[in-house]
N, C-alpha and C positions, 0 to 999 in steps of 0.2 A: 504494500500500500504506500502510495506516494505521500509526501508531506502535505501537499495541498488537499488530498483526500482526507487526511487526518484532521486538518484544520477545518474543513467543511463539516466533517462528522462532529467535531467538538462544538462548532457553531450551532449545528442542529440540536445537539444535546443541551447546550446552554439555553437556546431558545425554548426548548421543550420545558426545561426546569423553570425558567422565568414565567412561561405561560401557566404552568401548573401552580406555582406560588401565587400568581395573579388570580387564578380561578378560586383557590382556597380563600384568599383574602376577600374577594368579591362576595363569595357565599357567606362568609362570616359577617362581613359588613352589612349585607342585605338582611340577614337574620336580626342583627342588632337594630337596624333601622326599623324593621317591621315590629320588633318588640317595643321600641320607643314610641312608634306611631300608635300602637294598640293601647299602651299605657296612657299616652297623652289624650287619645280620644275618650278613653274610659274616665279619666279625671275630669275632662271638660263636661262630659255627660253628668258626672256626679256633682260638679259645681253648679250646673244649671238646675239639676233636680233639687238640690238643697235650697238654692235661691227661690225656686218656685214654691217649695213646701213652706219655707219660712214666711214668704209674703202671703201665701194663702192662709196660713195659720193666723197671722196678724189680722188679716181681713175678716176671717170668719169670727175671730174673737170679738172684734169690734161690732160685727153684725149681730152677734148673740146679745151683746149688751146695749144695742141700739134702743133709744127711748121709745121707739115705735114698736118694740117687740111685743108689748101688751096687746097690740091689735093683730098680731100674727097668730095664725092657728098653732096649736101645740105641736102638730106634726112638723111644721117648718122649724120650730125651735129644736125639736128632737133630731131632725136631720142635720141642723147646724152643729149641735153638740156632738153628734156622731162624727161629723166631718172634722171638727176641731180635735177630737180625741185621736182619730186616725192620723191626722197630720202631726200631732204631738209625737206619736209613736214612730212615725216615719222619720221625723227629724232626728229623734234620739237614735234610731237605727242607722242613720247616715253618719253618726259621729263616732269618734274613737274613744272608747271607754278609758283609755290610759293617758289621754292628752289633756293638759290643763285648760287650754282654750276651748276645746270641744266640750269639756265638762261645764265650763262657765256658760256656754250657750244652752246646754241641756238644763242647767239649773235655772236659767232665765225662763225657758219654756215652761218648766214645771211650776215656777213661781207665778207666771202669767195664769196658768190654769187654776192654781189655788186662789189667786185674787179674783179671777173671773167667777169662781164658784160663789163668791159673796154677792154677786148679782148687780154690782154697781160699776159704772165706768168712771172710776176715781182718777184723780190726778196721779196717784201712785201707780195705778195700772197703766195709765198713758205713758208715764215716764219709763216704766218697765218695758213696754212695747217698743218705745223708741230706743231704749238701751239694747234690746234684743236685735232690732233692725241694724243698729250701728255696729254692734259686736259681730253680727253675721257678715256685714259688709267688709269690715276689716279682715275677718277670717278668710273670706272668699278672695279678697285682693291678695292676701298672702299666698293662698293656694294657687291663684292664677300666676303670680310672679314665679312661684316654684315650678309650675308647669312650663312656663316659657324658658326658664333657666335650664331645666332638664332637657327640653327638646332641642335647645341650642347646643348643649354640651354632649348630647347623645346619651343621656341618662346616667352620666357619671357623677 
């Protein structure tokens, strides 16, 4: 075998090795990107769901204590109470039981229900609802920033 044949064979082998390394890298990188995209999409869904549930919870709580509630049929009030209780449990199930911020939101939701059970739309309840809304807003902004950071860095 001549020297130029050996060089050509070495060049073909080197090209094959580089192509194989590139293929392995591409496969691993695509798997990582797919994972990051899946996690990001799931977190965005979770953020939107929690936002919707908290806003609906606040709205339903206000409707239950509406001064016009006396003119509403009892079935309407029962439906609103069931909806509020369902939303309360859905919010709690969206939260991390081991995280301090999550527990603060859960505590606010439970306090709202306790105050609402008294039957008055008091200033204390109004302040608590505003606190719940603002705490959730700050929490969701933090989560959104985390999602953006992780999607940019590839989940690292």
